[in-house]
N, C-alpha and C positions, 0 to 999 in steps of 0.2 A: 179910559183906555179903550181903544177900538176893539170891536168884537173879533176882528181878524187876528189881532195880536193875542187876545185872550185864548182863542182856540188854538193858536200855534203854541202858546206856552202850556196849555192843558195837554196837548199832544206830546210835548217834550216831557212833561211830568209823568204821563202815562208810560212813555218809553223808559224812563228811569225806573218806574215801578216794575215794568215787565222784565227789565234786565236784572233787577235785584231778585225777583221771584225765580228767574231762571238760575241765577247763581246759587240760591238757597237749595233749589231742587237738585242741582249738580252736587253740592256739598253733601246733602243727605244721601244721594246715590253713592258717592265715593266712600262715605263713612260706613254705610251699611254693607258694602260689597267687599271691604277689606277683610282679609282672612283673620287677622288678629293674632295669629301664631307667628311671632317673630322671635326666634331664639336668641339672636345676638343682642345684648343689652344696649350697645351703641345704636344699632339700627332701630330698636324699639324706642329709645330716647328721641331719635330724630323724628320718627313717626308721631310720637306724642307731642313734640314741639311743633311740628307742622299742623297737627290737629288743633292745638291750643291757639296758634296764630290764626288759623282759618275761622275758629269760633269767635275770636276777637273781631275779626273783619265782619263776620255775620252780625255781631252785636251792634257794630257801628252802622251797618246797612239797615238793621231793624229801626234804629233811631232815625235814619234818613227816610225810611219808608213811612214812619209816623209823620214826619215833616211833609212828605209828598202828599199823603192823604189829607193833611190839614190844608195844604195849599189848594188842592183840588176842591175841597169843601168851601174854601174862601172864594174860589172862582164861581162855584155854583151859587153861593150866597150873594155874590156881587161885592164882596169886600176885599178881593184880591188886589194887590198892588198899592195898598194904602199902608203907610208906615205906622207901626204899632207905637212908635215913640211920639211923633209930632203930628200924625194925621194927614201929612202931605202925601202926594203920589210918589211912589218909588219909580225911579228912572227905568224906562224900558230896557236899556242896555244892561242894567244891573239884574233885572229879572231874567233876561235872556242868559246871562252868565251864571246866575244863581237863582233858579226859578222858585226855590223854597224861601227866599229872603222875606223877612217880615219887617226889616228896618231899612230906611234910606241910608245912603252912604254916610251922611253927616251924623245921624243918630247912632249908627253902628260903630263909627269911629269913636264917638263919645263914650259909648258903652265899653268898648275895648280899652280905652284909656282909663276909665274908672276901675275896671278889672285889674289892669296892670298896676295901678296905684295901690290897690288893695292886696296885691300879691297873689292873685288867683291864677 
């Protein structure tokens, strides 16, 4: 892969990382500044439901952050863009669409079919 493309993908990954970090900081700010004294049970239930949803989203973003960090490490090591399944290059368009991808389209499709057959 060309160095120009690698740097562009690394910049995209760093942008994702910065966005997640900003979202986490905003969530922490929102959760620590809430008064917490909500007398109406329905309102309190709504707030708790919203918090639970927000925490689930942050959990998913934490997993994405781990994948972003791994992808940046692979760029630095020189192994980025190589399929973990077959060892072939992952298409640039796939990496541009999903910069944390570790499998080429063919291997990912096979993996998903196996998972579907196993009922996961």
